[in-house]
C-alpha positions as CSV (number, residue, x, y, z in Angstrom):
1,X,170.7,194.0,108.2
2,X,169.9,192.4,111.5
3,X,170.6,194.8,114.5
4,X,172.9,192.8,116.9
5,X,172.2,193.1,120.4
6,X,174.9,191.6,121.9
7,X,178.7,190.1,121.5
8,X,178.0,188.1,124.8
9,X,178.3,184.5,124.5
10,X,175.8,182.3,127.0
11,X,178.4,181.7,129.3
12,X,179.8,185.3,129.5
13,X,176.5,186.4,129.8
14,X,175.3,183.7,132.9
15,X,178.7,185.0,134.3
16,X,177.8,188.6,134.2
17,X,174.5,187.9,135.4
18,X,176.2,186.2,138.7
19,X,178.3,188.9,139.0
20,X,175.8,191.8,138.8
21,X,173.8,189.7,141.8
22,X,177.1,189.1,144.0
23,X,177.5,192.3,145.8
24,X,181.0,190.7,147.3
25,X,182.3,190.6,143.5
26,X,184.3,193.1,141.7
27,X,181.9,192.8,138.8
28,X,183.8,195.6,136.6
29,X,187.6,194.0,137.3
30,X,185.9,190.7,136.3
31,X,184.3,192.0,133.1
32,X,187.7,193.8,132.2
33,X,189.8,190.5,132.5
34,X,187.7,188.6,130.2
35,X,187.3,191.3,127.7
36,X,189.5,190.7,124.7
37,X,192.1,193.4,124.0
38,X,194.9,194.1,121.7
39,X,197.9,191.6,122.4
40,X,200.6,191.3,119.7
41,X,199.9,192.8,116.4
42,X,200.4,195.2,113.1
43,X,198.1,197.6,111.4
44,X,196.6,197.3,108.2
45,X,194.7,199.5,106.0
46,X,191.3,198.9,105.0
47,X,192.6,198.4,101.3
48,X,195.0,195.5,102.3
49,X,192.1,193.9,104.8
50,X,190.1,194.0,101.7
51,X,192.7,192.5,99.2
52,X,194.0,189.3,98.2
53,X,197.5,189.7,99.6
54,X,195.5,189.3,103.4
55,X,195.8,185.8,103.5
56,X,199.9,186.2,103.2
57,X,199.4,188.5,105.8
58,X,197.9,186.4,108.3
59,X,199.7,183.6,107.3
60,X,203.1,185.6,108.0
61,X,201.8,187.2,110.9
62,X,200.6,184.0,112.5
63,X,204.3,182.5,111.9
64,X,205.9,185.5,113.9
65,X,203.4,184.8,117.2
66,X,201.4,187.8,116.2
67,X,197.6,187.2,117.1
68,X,196.2,191.0,116.7
69,X,195.4,192.8,113.5
70,X,194.2,196.6,113.8
71,X,192.1,197.0,110.9
72,X,191.6,200.8,109.4
73,X,187.9,200.9,109.3
74,X,186.0,204.2,109.9
75,X,185.9,205.6,106.1
76,X,183.7,202.2,105.4
77,X,182.0,202.4,108.6
78,X,180.9,206.4,108.5
79,X,179.0,206.3,105.5
80,X,175.3,206.1,106.8
81,X,176.4,208.2,109.8
82,X,178.0,211.2,107.1
83,X,175.0,211.4,105.5
84,X,172.7,211.4,108.6
85,X,175.1,214.4,109.7
86,X,175.0,215.8,106.4
87,X,171.4,216.1,106.7
88,X,171.3,217.4,110.2
89,X,169.7,214.2,111.5
90,X,171.8,213.0,114.1
91,X,170.3,212.3,117.4
92,X,171.1,210.6,120.5
93,X,168.3,207.8,119.5
94,X,169.7,207.3,116.2
95,X,169.9,203.7,115.7
96,X,173.3,202.3,113.8
97,X,173.5,198.8,112.2
98,X,176.2,196.5,111.5
99,X,178.5,196.7,108.5
100,X,178.5,193.8,106.4
101,X,181.6,193.8,105.2
102,X,183.5,194.2,108.8
103,X,181.1,191.8,110.0
104,X,182.3,189.1,107.6
105,X,186.1,190.3,108.0
106,X,185.8,189.9,111.8
107,X,184.1,187.0,111.7
108,X,186.9,185.2,109.3
109,X,190.0,186.7,111.5
110,X,188.1,185.2,114.4
111,X,188.1,181.9,112.8
112,X,191.9,182.3,112.1
113,X,192.0,182.6,115.9
114,X,193.0,186.3,115.4
115,X,192.1,189.2,117.7
116,X,190.3,192.3,115.6
117,X,190.7,195.6,116.6
118,X,189.2,198.6,114.7
119,X,191.4,201.7,114.3
120,X,189.0,205.1,114.2
121,X,190.5,208.6,113.6
122,X,188.3,210.5,115.9
123,X,188.6,214.3,115.5
124,X,190.6,214.2,112.2
125,X,187.8,214.0,109.5
126,X,188.0,215.7,106.3
127,X,184.9,214.1,105.3
128,X,182.9,215.4,107.8
129,X,184.1,218.7,107.5
130,X,183.2,219.0,104.0
131,X,179.8,217.9,104.8
132,X,179.4,220.2,107.7
133,X,182.3,222.9,107.7
134,X,179.9,224.6,110.3
135,X,181.5,221.8,112.7
136,X,185.0,222.9,111.8
137,X,188.3,224.2,114.0
138,X,189.0,227.6,112.2
139,X,191.8,230.4,112.8
140,X,192.0,233.5,112.3
141,X,189.5,235.3,109.5
142,X,187.7,232.3,109.7
143,X,189.5,230.3,107.5
144,X,189.4,226.3,108.2
145,X,192.3,225.0,110.2
146,X,194.5,222.6,108.2
147,X,197.4,220.5,110.3
148,X,200.7,219.8,108.7
149,X,199.3,217.1,106.4
150,X,196.8,219.7,105.5
151,X,194.1,217.7,107.1
152,X,190.7,219.0,108.4
153,X,189.8,218.9,112.1
154,X,186.0,218.8,113.8
155,X,185.7,220.9,116.9
156,X,185.6,218.3,120.1
157,X,183.7,221.0,122.0
158,X,180.5,220.0,119.4
159,X,177.6,217.5,120.9
160,X,177.1,216.6,117.4
161,X,181.0,216.0,116.2
162,X,181.0,213.6,119.7
163,X,177.8,212.2,118.9
164,X,178.9,211.6,115.3
165,X,182.1,209.5,116.2
166,X,180.1,207.6,119.0
167,X,177.5,206.4,116.5
168,X,180.5,205.2,114.4
169,X,182.4,203.6,117.2
170,X,179.0,201.5,117.8
171,X,178.7,200.1,114.6
172,X,182.0,198.7,114.5
173,X,181.2,197.2,118.0
174,X,177.9,195.7,116.4
175,X,179.9,194.1,113.8
176,X,181.4,191.8,116.3
177,X,185.1,193.6,116.4
178,X,186.6,192.9,119.8
179,X,188.4,196.4,120.4
180,X,187.7,199.9,119.5
181,X,191.0,201.7,119.3
182,X,190.6,205.5,118.6
183,X,193.4,207.6,117.3
184,X,193.6,211.6,117.0
185,X,191.2,211.4,120.4
186,X,192.4,214.8,121.0
187,X,192.5,218.5,120.0
188,X,195.1,219.7,117.1
189,X,198.3,220.4,118.1
190,X,200.2,221.2,115.0
191,X,201.0,224.3,112.3
192,X,198.9,226.9,113.2
193,X,197.1,225.2,116.4
194,X,198.0,228.1,118.7
195,X,195.7,230.5,116.6
196,X,192.7,228.2,116.5
197,X,189.1,229.0,117.8
198,X,186.4,226.8,118.6
199,X,183.0,227.7,117.5
200,X,181.2,225.2,120.0
201,X,183.8,225.9,123.2
202,X,182.0,226.0,126.7
203,X,183.4,228.4,129.1
204,X,184.2,226.5,132.1
205,X,184.8,223.2,130.6
206,X,188.5,222.1,129.6
207,X,189.9,220.2,126.7
208,X,190.5,217.2,129.2
209,X,186.7,216.7,130.3
210,X,185.6,217.1,126.7
211,X,188.1,214.4,125.8
212,X,186.6,212.3,128.7
213,X,183.1,212.9,128.3
214,X,183.5,211.5,124.4
215,X,185.2,208.4,126.3
216,X,182.2,208.2,129.2
217,X,179.7,208.4,126.5
218,X,181.2,205.7,124.0
219,X,181.6,203.6,126.7
220,X,178.4,203.8,127.8
221,X,176.9,203.4,124.4
222,X,178.8,200.3,123.6
223,X,179.2,198.5,127.1
224,X,176.5,196.1,125.8
225,X,178.4,194.8,123.4
226,X,181.5,193.5,125.4
227,X,184.1,195.3,123.6
228,X,187.1,196.8,124.6
229,X,187.9,200.8,124.6
230,X,191.9,201.7,123.6
231,X,192.9,204.9,123.0
232,X,196.4,206.0,121.1
233,X,198.5,208.9,122.3
234,X,201.4,210.6,121.1
235,X,204.6,208.6,122.9
236,X,205.6,212.2,124.6
237,X,202.3,212.2,126.4
238,X,203.6,209.7,128.4
239,X,205.9,212.2,130.0
240,X,202.6,214.0,131.0
241,X,204.2,217.6,131.2
242,X,201.2,220.0,132.2
243,X,201.8,221.7,128.9
244,X,200.9,218.8,126.5
245,X,197.8,217.6,128.9
246,X,196.2,221.0,128.6
247,X,197.0,221.6,124.9
248,X,195.7,217.9,123.8
249,X,193.3,217.3,126.4
250,X,195.0,214.1,127.3
251,X,195.1,213.1,131.0
252,X,196.2,209.9,131.4
253,X,195.1,209.2,134.9
254,X,191.7,210.8,134.0
255,X,190.8,209.1,131.2
256,X,191.7,205.7,132.8
257,X,188.3,205.0,134.2
258,X,186.9,205.2,130.7
259,X,189.1,203.0,128.9
260,X,190.5,199.5,128.6
261,X,193.9,199.8,126.6
262,X,196.2,202.5,126.5
263,X,198.2,202.5,123.5
264,X,201.1,205.4,123.5
265,X,203.1,205.7,120.1
266,X,206.6,205.3,121.1
267,X,208.3,205.7,118.0
268,X,212.0,206.7,118.7
269,X,211.8,209.1,115.5
270,X,208.8,211.3,116.9
271,X,211.0,212.7,119.6
272,X,212.7,215.6,118.4
273,X,216.5,216.1,118.5
274,X,217.8,216.4,121.8
275,X,214.9,215.2,123.6
276,X,216.5,213.6,126.8
277,X,219.7,214.4,125.7
278,X,219.9,212.1,122.2
279,X,221.0,214.0,119.0
280,X,218.6,211.8,117.1
281,X,216.3,209.8,118.9
282,X,215.2,207.8,116.0
283,X,218.4,205.6,116.9
284,X,217.7,204.6,119.9
285,X,214.7,202.6,120.1
286,X,215.3,200.6,123.3
287,X,215.6,203.5,125.3
288,X,212.9,205.3,124.1
289,X,210.3,202.7,124.4
290,X,211.5,201.5,127.9
291,X,211.4,204.8,129.2
292,X,208.2,205.4,127.8
293,X,206.6,202.5,129.1
294,X,208.0,202.9,132.8
295,X,206.5,206.3,132.9
296,X,203.2,205.2,131.5
297,X,203.1,202.4,134.3
298,X,203.9,204.9,137.0
299,X,201.0,207.4,135.7
300,X,198.5,204.6,135.6
301,X,199.5,202.4,138.5
302,X,196.3,200.8,140.2
303,X,194.4,201.4,137.2
304,X,192.8,198.5,135.7
305,X,194.3,199.7,132.2
306,X,196.5,197.5,129.8
307,X,199.3,199.2,128.2
308,X,199.9,198.2,124.5
309,X,202.5,200.1,123.1
310,X,202.5,201.1,119.3
311,X,206.4,200.1,118.2
312,X,208.1,201.7,115.3
313,X,207.9,199.4,111.8
314,X,209.2,201.8,109.7
315,X,212.4,203.8,108.8
316,X,211.9,207.3,109.1
317,X,214.7,209.0,110.9
318,X,216.4,205.7,112.3
319,X,219.4,204.9,110.0
320,X,219.7,201.6,112.1
321,X,215.9,200.4,111.2
322,X,215.9,196.6,110.4
323,X,215.0,193.4,112.3
324,X,216.8,194.0,114.9
325,X,215.4,197.4,115.3
326,X,212.2,195.6,116.0
327,X,213.7,193.4,118.2
328,X,215.4,196.0,120.6
329,X,211.9,197.5,121.2
330,X,209.9,194.0,121.6
331,X,213.0,193.6,124.3
332,X,212.2,197.2,125.8
333,X,208.5,195.9,126.2
334,X,209.7,192.8,128.0
335,X,212.4,194.2,130.5
336,X,209.2,196.4,131.8
337,X,207.3,193.5,132.3
338,X,204.8,194.3,129.1
339,X,204.1,191.6,126.7
340,X,201.9,193.2,124.6
341,X,202.7,195.7,121.7
342,X,201.5,196.7,118.4
343,X,203.8,197.4,115.5
344,X,203.1,200.3,113.0
345,X,203.7,200.6,109.2
346,X,201.6,202.7,107.1
347,X,202.4,201.2,104.2
348,X,201.8,197.7,105.6
349,X,205.4,196.8,104.4
350,X,206.3,194.2,107.7
351,X,209.2,192.6,106.2
352,X,211.3,193.8,109.0
353,X,209.0,193.1,111.6
354,X,208.0,189.4,110.0
355,X,212.1,188.6,109.6
356,X,212.3,189.4,113.5
357,X,209.7,187.7,114.9
358,X,209.3,184.5,112.2
359,X,209.6,181.4,114.3
360,X,211.7,178.5,112.6
């Protein structure tokens, strides 16, 4: 495989050179404006992206005014990096290469006029822990920490864990995608997380500093590929309660210098009963999306970060779910001046989304 050296077209390259030699220009802001970021789209599993059903998804998405596909790809991208980690041969000088499957898929989607974002689950990683149990988050008596889904987590304090994920991100960038979207870029919070300990914990270094150091490392590593960096966060994180910031390690204002896109998951069903006085938040899509966006905008005021919220495309704890439920969330975005959004359905069943948004 030939290692791509850059994604920047000739025109953008010349502009970048011009900006670098023009001290009167704000080069970073100009380049930010030119990067492709998630706009209006849906999430797809790697299996769906590999299937014959992809043609139908593309057709329906375009008919619905959607122009972005967020592809699950870490399982595919991690394979060569995971083997190096297993053999304890990772180093900051490790060279990685484009993935043939993702490169072909990206080229195909670009020809369809679509923006390609790759979802990379960061610190929740069963495969890495099975290969390297020494990198795991643990609980009392040295047992592996498991979240409420049984998932294993890597220690974010580990330099090797962060490097492993940064190299996988670089593979995605080399494959020509427009955006790297990081999920589970936080410390664990479920189950026995309060009892967890971190073998590589650094005294005096906060969780916020660790998360931001990873983002900084990735940004420096992929800068030459002209790819946007996006971060998924819990919807409740937009409320930025001090306890959540310290436990998760996600301080939105502090991470802003290292990202291009913030994607809060404003799924109404994921707010607990009684939140903001609503017995069943899942029944109130407009309220939670609108207020979440408003709070995120207040926090990021003055920062060059696009807010592209994740909206609920599934019926969990939402008895009124359907096409109108989708439209209510989209209306909430627009009422807050946000024209970008992503819609999540883990099974890739987008009947409600396509029915709601399909153009006549």
